N, C-alpha and C positions, 0 to 999 in steps of 0.2 A: 469500481473498475479495478480489482486487484489483480486480474490476470488478463493481458490482451496484447495483441500485436497491432502496432499502428504507426502511421506516419504523421508527424506533426507538420502541418503546413502554415507557413506565415509569410506573407509577402512583405519584404522589409523596404524601407525607403532607400534611396539611391547610394551607392558607393561613391563619394565625391572623388572626381578626377583630380589627381595630384601628380607632380613630377617627382622622378625618383632617379637616383644614380645606380647603375648596375653594380652588384657587390658579388663577391666570390660566392660559389655555390656552397650551401650549407651541408651538414651532416645529413645523410639520406634517412631520415626518420619520416616515414610515411604518415600523413595527418588526415587524408580523406578515407572515407569508408565506401566500399563497393564502387570503386572508380571505373571498374570495367563493366559494371552493370550485369554481371553474371548471376547476381542474386536478385534480379528485379530492380524496381526504382528506389526502394527505401535504402538509406535515409534521405534521398535526393527529393526535393520538393519542386513543384512547377506551379506557376501563377494560375488561378482559377480560370482566367480567360484564354489559357493555352493548352488545348488538349495534348496529351503526351502518351507515349508508349515505349516499351523496350523493343526494338526491331534489330534483329540480327547482331545482338549483343551491343547496340548503341541506344542511348536515350534519345528519342526523337520528340521534338515539341513543334506543333503548328502554330506559327506566329500569325495573329489576325492582322489584317491591314487597318490603317487608321489609329494606331497607337501614337500618342503625343510625346511621351517621355521614354527614355531608354529603359526605365525600371517599370514600365507599364506591363511588360512581359518578361518574366524571368525563369531561370532554372538556378537551383542553389542547394547547398548543404551547409547547414548550421552546426553549431556546438563543436567547433574545432578548437583545440587548444593552441594558444599562440604564447610565445615569450617575448617580452619587451627588448627591443634592440637587436633581435635575431633575424638574419635573412631567410626568406622563403621563396621557393621556386615552384610556380604553377605550370604545369604541362598539361596538354590535352590535344586530342585529334578531332577535327570538326569538319563537317561539310554542310552545305545548304543547297536548296533547289533553286536559288537565285543568288547572284552576287551581292553580298551584303557585307557591311562591317558591323559586327556586334562588339560588345564591350565585355571584358572578363577581368576579373581581379579579386582581391582579398579585402575584407573589412570586418567591422563588427556587427553582428546580427541583432543587436538590440540598441536602444538609445544610448548614446547620441549617434550611433551608426558611423563611427569613425571609419575612414578608408585608409588601408594600407598602401594599396595600389590598384590602379585601374588601367587597362590598356586596350586599344582598339585592335581586333583581329578581323582581317579581311578574308571573309569565307567564300568559298565557291564549291561547285559540284565535285572538285577533285579533293579527296582527303589531304589535309594539310595539318602537321603538327606544330603547335605554338609552344613557346617557352618564355614566360615572363617572370621577372624576379624583383623583389622588394622587400623592405624591412618593416617588421611589426613595430607599431609605436607603443604598444601596451601589452601587459600580460592579461590574459583572459581565457575562460573556457568557452566563450560565445563567439569565436571567429566564425566567418561566412566566406565560402567560395562561392562566387556569383557569376552568372553569364546573363547580361541584359540584352534582350532581343528586340526592344521596342524602338519606335521612332525611325524605322528605316524607310517608311513611305510605301511598303509593299508587303504582301503576304507571301510566306515561304515556310519551308519546313526545315528546321535546324536539327542536326544530329551530332552527338558529341560521344566520344569514348576514350578510354584510357586516361582518364582525369587523374592527376597525381599532384599532391602538395607536399613537398619535402622541406624540412628545415628545423631548427631549434637544436638545443643542446641536451634537453631532458627527454629521454626516450619515452614513448607511449607507456603509461603505467608506472613510470618512474617519478622520483621526487616527492613521494608522499611522506607526510609527518605524522606519526602516531602518538607523538608527545612522550610522557614518561613512560618507561617500561614497567612501572608499579601501576597496576590496574586494580581499581576499587569500584564499590558502588557509590557513585558521586552524589547520591542523595543522602544515604546514611543507612546505618545498621540498626535493627531493633536490639535493646539492650539484653533482651532474654534469647536472641537468636544467635545463628552462626555469624562469625565475622572473619573473613577470609580476604586476602588480596592475592591476585596472580601477578607474578613477576616474570618478566622476560630476561633471562640470564643464561649465558652459555655454561656456567659452572656445572661440573657434574657432581659437586659435593655440595651440602648446605652452606648458606651464606647468612649473615646476620641481618636482621631486620629491626627497625625501631618504630614504635607507635609515638607520635608527638601529638601534644594538645595544641589548641588554637593558639597558644603563645609560643610555641616552637619547643617546649620542654619535653623531654623524653618521660614517657609515663609507663612503657613497658617495652621489653625487647625479647627477642627469641631467634631461634634459627629455622630457616626455611625447610620445607620438605621438597625434595626434588621430584616433580611430577614427570619430568622428561619431555620428549618430543611431542608436540601436539600436532596430529595429522591435519586438522582442518585449517590450522593457521600457519604452519611451518614454523612456529616458535618453539624454543626450548624453555619450559615453564617451571618455575618454582612457586610453591604456596606458602604465604604467611599466614598463620592461624592465630588470631587473637580473640577467640570466641569468649575466653574467660574474662576478658576486660569488660566491665559492665558500667563504668562511671558515665553518666550522661554528660554530653557536651557538644559543642559546635566547633568546626574547623581543624578536626583531627586530620592528621596525614600519616602515611606509612612511607618510611624511607629506608632505602637499601643503598649504603654508600651515599653517593651525591645525587642519586635518582630519588625524586620525591613525588608521591602520588598527588592527584587532585584533592582538594579538601572534601571532607564529609562530616555528617554528624553521627553521633550515638544517642538515640532517644527510645523512649518507652514505645512510642508509635510513630515511626517516620513516614507512614504511608496515609495518613488521614487526609492531607491536602491533595494527594494524588488519585485517591479513590473517588473524590468529588470531581476534581478536573476530567479524569478519564470518562465520567458519566456526563459531565456537562458538554463534552465534545458533541453530543448527539443533538443538543438543542441547536449548536452552531451549525449542524448538518441540515437542520429542518428546510423542507421545501414548502413552498405555498403559504408562508406566514412571515411577517417582518421579524427580523432578529433584533431585538429591542435594546436600546441603551441601558435601561434600567436593569438588565439581567447581565449584559456582557461588556458594558462600557462603549465609549464612542468608537473605539478603533475597530471593533468586531461588529458594530450594528450595521444592518443593511436592510433595504427594502424587500418586501416579499418577491420571491421569484416564481416564474411559471404560473402565473394566475391570469394570462391573457392580457396583461396591461403592456401596451406598446413599450419597447419592440418585442416582447414576448408573444409567441404564438399561444403559449399557456398549456396547462395540463388539465384544464376543466372541461375540455371536449377534444380528446385526443382521438384521431383516426387511426385505423389499422394500416400497416404497410399496404400499398396498392396491391390488390389482388388476393389479399388474405381474409379480409371480412368487410362487410358493408355497413359497420356501426361505429360510433365513436363513444368513448367512456371518459367520465370524470374520474381522473387518476391523480388529483391533486393531492398534496400532503406528502408524507413519508419523509425519509431521509435521502439526500443525495448519497451515492454509494462511496465516492472516493474523490479523486482529484477532478473527475469529470462530473457532470451534472445529470447522469443517467441513474435510474432507479431499477433495481433488479430483484425479482422475487426470490431466487435462490440465496443471494447474499443477504438480503434483508431479513428473510425468515431466520436464518441462523443467528444473526445479531440480535433480533428481537427475542429468540429463544434464550439466548445467553443472559440477556438483561433480566427476562422473567425468571430464569433459574437463579439468579442472585437473590431475587426475593423468595422464591420457593425453598431454596437452602436455608434462608434464615428462619423459616417457619419450623423447619424440622430438625435443625442442629443447634439452635440457640445462639448461633454466631452472628457476627456482623450487626452488633447494636447500632442504632442510628441510621438504619435504611429506610426510614419512615418518612412521612411528610415533613417538608422543611429542609431536607438535606441539601437539595440543589437550588440554584438560582434559575428557576423557570417559571413561566407564567402560571403553571398549575400548582405551585407550592401554596400550602395553606387550604387545600380542598379537601384535606382530611383523607387523602390516598396516598400511599407510599410513592415518592417521586420517581423511583426506579420503574414503577408499574405505569405512571403517567407518560414517562418517556418511551417506554416500549409500546404503549397504545398508539402513539403518534405513528409509528411504524405499521402497527397491526391494522389500523383503520385504512392505511393505503393499500396494505396487501389484500384485505377483502375487497377493495375497489378493482383490483386486477383480475377478478373472476369473471369468466364470460357469463353474461346475464342469462336468466331463464329465456326460453324461446328462441335462443340462437343456436345454430349448429355448434357443438363442443361445450353446451352449457355446463357450468361448474368447473370447468378446466381453468387455469390461471394463465394469463399472458406472461410470457417468459420475462419481459422487460419493457421499458419505455425509455427513449432517449432521443437525442438530436439526430437529425438526418446525416450530419457531417460533424467532424471534430471542430470545436471552437478553439480560437487562439488562447493562449495564456498571456495575461489574465483576462477572464470574462466573468463578471459578476453575474449571479443567475438572473437578476432583473433586467441585465443587458443583453441576454442571449436572444438572438433574433432568429435562431435555427428553427425550422419546423420539427415537430416531434411526433413520433409515431409509436403505436403499440406494435410489438413483435409478436408473432404467432404463439399460441399456447404450447407448453411443453408439459410432459409427464412429470419431469424433476420439479419444476415450479409448482405444479399442482400439488405434489405430495409434500414439498416443503412448506406450502401454505397450509396443507392439512395438519402437519405435525405442529407447527406454531399456533395454528387456531385451536387446536385441541388443548395444548397448554394454556393459552389465553383463557379458554372456557373454565379451566380449573382454578387459575389464580385470581380470576376476577369474580368468582362466585360470592366472595365475601363482600366485594366492594361495589359491583354493579351487575346485578343479575341480569339485566336486559342485554347488556354487552356481552356478558358471559354466554347467554342463550344464542346471541348473533354469531360469535365465534364458534360455538359447537355446531350450529347449522351449517356454517361455511365449511367446517373441517369434515362434516359427513358428506356434504355434496361434493366436495373436492376429492374425497376418497372414492365414492362411486364413479365419478367421472374418469379418474385415474385407472380404475378397473376396467372401464370401457375403452380406454384408449392408453394401453400400458407402454406404447413404444413410440411416443411422439417426442423427438429430439430436436434440441435447439442446435442449428448448424454451427460449426467452428468458423464457417467463412462469413458470419454475420458479425463483422468486427469493425464497421466503419461507423463512426459516431459513438460507438459504445463497445464494451467488451462483449464477447460471445457467451461466456459462461455455459459452454457446451458440455454435456454429459450424457453418454450413451449406455450407462449401466445404472439402472434405477432400482435394482433389488434392494440396495441399502436405503433408498428413500422409502420404499414401501415398508421396510421393516421399521424404521424410525417412526414414520406416520402411524403404522398400526401400533406400535408401543405407546404413543402418545394417546391415541384414541381409545385403546384399552384402559390405559391409566385413568382416564377421564370417565369412561362410560362403564367399565366393566363387562363389555359386550364381548362374549367368548368368540365371536366371529373374527375378531381381529387377530386372535392369538396365532393362527396358522400362518400369518404373514410375518411374524417376529422371528426372523431367521438370521440376521446380520450380528456379527460379533465384534467387539473392540479387539484391535491388534495393535502391535508397536508401530505400525504405519501411521497411527493417529487419524485425526479427522479434520475436515475442512468443509467448505460450501458444497464440493463436489463429492466428498466421501463422508457420508453421514453414518455409516454403519455403527460406529462407536457410540453415537448418541443413544442407540437402542439400549445398551448395557448401562449407560449413565442414567438414563431415565428409570430403568428397573431398580438400580441401586439407590436412586433418589427416593423412591417411593416403594419400598420393598412390601409393605402390607397389602398393596394393590395387585400384586402378581402371585402366580403359584410359586410355592416354596422351591420346587426343584429349579424353576428358572432364576429365582433370586439367588440361590447358593451358587449356581453356575456363573451368573453375571458377576457376582461379588469375586469369585476365584479369579475370573478373567481380568477384572479391573485391578486387582492387586498384583496379578503377575505382569501386566503391562506397566503399572506404576513403578514396580520394582525395576524394570528395565530402564525406565526413565531416570530413576534414582541412580542407577549404574552409569547412565550417560553423563549425569551431572558429575559424578565422582571420578570418572575415568579420562575425562577431558581437562585440558589445561584451564579452560574457562567453563564455568558452571552452566552448561547449557543442556536441558533435557532433551533437546533434539539432536539426533546424530543419525545421518542416513547411511545406508548400507555402502553407497558408493562414494561417500564423502562430499557430495555435492550440497549446495544450499539453494532452496527453490525461492521462487517469487513469493514474498511475504513471509520469509523465514522467521521473523520474530513473532508471527502468529502461530507457526509450529511450536516455538518456545512457550507461548502463553497457553495455547490448547493443551500442550503435553503437561504443563504446570497445573491446569485445571484437573486433569486426570489424577496427578499426584495429590492434590488437595481432596479430591474425592476419597482417595485411599485413606488419607488422613481422617476424613469423617467416619469411614467405616472402622478404623482401628484406633485411632488417637495415638498412633505411633509418632514419637517426635521426629524420627529421621524423614519422615514424609513432610512434615512442616518445615523442617530445615531445608529440604531440597526445593520447596517452593520459594522460600526466601532467598535462596541462593539463585534461583532462576530470575528473581528480580534484580539481584547483583548483576547477572549477565546483561539485562536489558538496560541497566542504568550505569554501565560503564566498564564492568569487569569482563571485558571482552578483548578480542585481538585488535580492535580498532581503537581502544581507550575511548569509546564513543558511547554516550547515552543516546538511546534510540527514542527517547520520550522528550518532546519539546518542553522547555521550561524546567527541566529537572537534571541538573548536572552542569559542571563548568564546560564540558565539551558535549553539549546537547544538540541534536539535530534541530535546525531552524529553517531549513529550506526545502521542506516536503513539497512533493508535486501537487500543486493545487491551482485551480482556476480562480479561487476566491482569496486565498491567504498567499499572496505573492509579493512579499516584501523584497525579495531578492531582484525582482524585475521593476517593481515601482515602490519607491520608499514611502509613498502615501498609503500604501496597503499594509496590512499586518502580516507577520509570520503566522504559521498555524498556531492555534491557541495552546496553552499549557496542558500537558496530558495528552497530546497527539502521539501515536505510536508510528514510527516510520517502518516501512516494509522490511529494511534490513538486508544484509548480504544476500545476493543472488548470483550464483556462480554462472548461470546461463548468459549474463550480460545481454539483456533483451531491449536495450534502448541504445542510441547513437552515444550519448554522454558516457555511458558505461563502457561502451565498446572502445571509445576513444581514449578514455582515462585509466581503464582498469585492465588491460589486456595482460594475460599471465598471472592475474592476482590468485593467491591462495583463496579457497572457497569461503573462509570465515573473514576475508578481507575485502570481498567483492562488493563494496559499498561506496557511495559518494553522496555526500549531502548537498544535492544540487536539484533545483526545482524541475530541470529537464530530464532527470534520470528517473523516469516513472517506473522502471523495473526494480530499482533498488530503494527508492525514497518516496513512495507514495504513502497516503494514509487511506484507510478503509474501514467502514463501519464494523465489519466482522473482525478486524484486527482490534479495533478499540473496545468492542464488546467483550472479548476474551481478556484484554488488559483490565477493563473495569472489574470483571470477575475475580482475577487473581489478586488485584490491589486491594479489593474489598475483603478477601480472604486474609491477605497479609495484614491489613489494618485491624482486623478482629481476632486474629488467632494469637 
């Protein structure tokens, strides 16, 4: 679920009633979002037993009769930032269809559910404004405004409007600490590669920098190059270049005056461990199988999920959404997509393709030694098949199950997705998920993505398992014919409850990619006429797959007509050159740079996918500047950025640790682990599409619109198609 709009619903235990003394009104920093309900209900939530709606600009909820506790029926908003010792004032206007006393207040939305203040409000049919004030006893991002409607002895409709919570001394978006102004790759630099630091410094002239070893001794010095104002971050940036320093060691730092960077290493190959962890992420995302201690250790081991073992409804016999088909399918297996436990064909096909492409590249470039059997700690290790193929097969087997079976209407099409009926709370381990699960209707995009990945599967498995190769090819051909027969079946954007929509209403690029993969595998001239898409500097994603056409052609040039190969090669090099310019022209070395300066959901995957294109250009030319740009892209991901943040869990002193996940939720429950090492966070997203981001990042510069918080799903989720591209470029970095 790397792109979606959703409301996190969680009914919290009660806010305990405490006494308080009135205090002076605080600075009027507004803390609630959408308190007028002009934007609908989100991010407000309502108890599941309390039907609600927005009516005439008010949030109205129907309180059922017979509730025992005040918290049995609630309206609330979570993820409100609070400061210890600061006063807060809650204002709201309310009515009810019966004379009742409800309770309203401020508390902590997670355990131990500490109350700041709670007050009774006598509500009648005449609108009345209430004002309550109290002091926060702690600093947290997990504050909650709550209205407790239960235990009144009657049923009624409660409506609230103009909700406001003001207070605190830190303005929304303020008080952020980015650490040292000297930003480096916090993992390390390859001895033979580029070595640069980005420094936030207002000086218009060069300043002196020092490189210090682990003992603090100065080993080399120089003057910075003034890069200037960086539009995406708002920083004035200098560059310190110590590429010529090649002495291997650990604990190096770069110092500018009193400012000192985070430590890093200089090694022959700093990426060997990360390439393994980035790939082992996928075993930890597997559905339908126990994640075993022998491979991941006690902290990450868990029972199999979604196999129909209570409380699971399971994926072994999943029905369609009511009214869409009359059969059920076994769609067990595959990878959970992201922080939720849905499984999506469009995303999964791209991720599987990128893992298979790591293997296919190794066949034809001679790079990436060590991609064979025994690389990863997975159950298939030792079966004489490259582990990266074993892992991609786990997803491919699931994708093949998503095809509509023969004899049914739409046979050969692929169901778009399978996921829960409603969003589950954080955390919820897969084996504890009690939600019913449904197949969603087939889509042309899903069918073509399956066709593309299955055609590649047939090619790469030909040597290792001819029967599986033939199965993949048959599925690809069937999917292609089904898509031709149904070229405009689109997944609706509105289908976003319990899972992401992954909607796409332009599938010419998917037809082109699938045609290219099928032609590369079969040589059938009939597919050539569909190969029309081109790579552009806009890049590629699960939704925009046109670039994969040219990448496939340049990967396998002997399989395509020469004119197409030459044209594709020229386009790939031109786009790669633009991405290299992006790296060079920005204060922080990101190959992604949007025309309007914005950063999208999953912006780190734009970095990794663009770096993949640059690496492909290196394969075509062996030009060192392409290799260097890929390595500098790794610098960006691992800390040389506007946030001084490594977006890869377990790699760097300031690494992300609280990515949005229902499985790895240490931030919420210390008995649970953080995301495993090698997990890539989504990164800056200037659209601020979740309440935590909206509360804590208003006014952020695009490159700084990120917060390492489990509830910030729009900036801090993980996803299989993000990690697949990370695995691709770390394998390149480790082998180049």
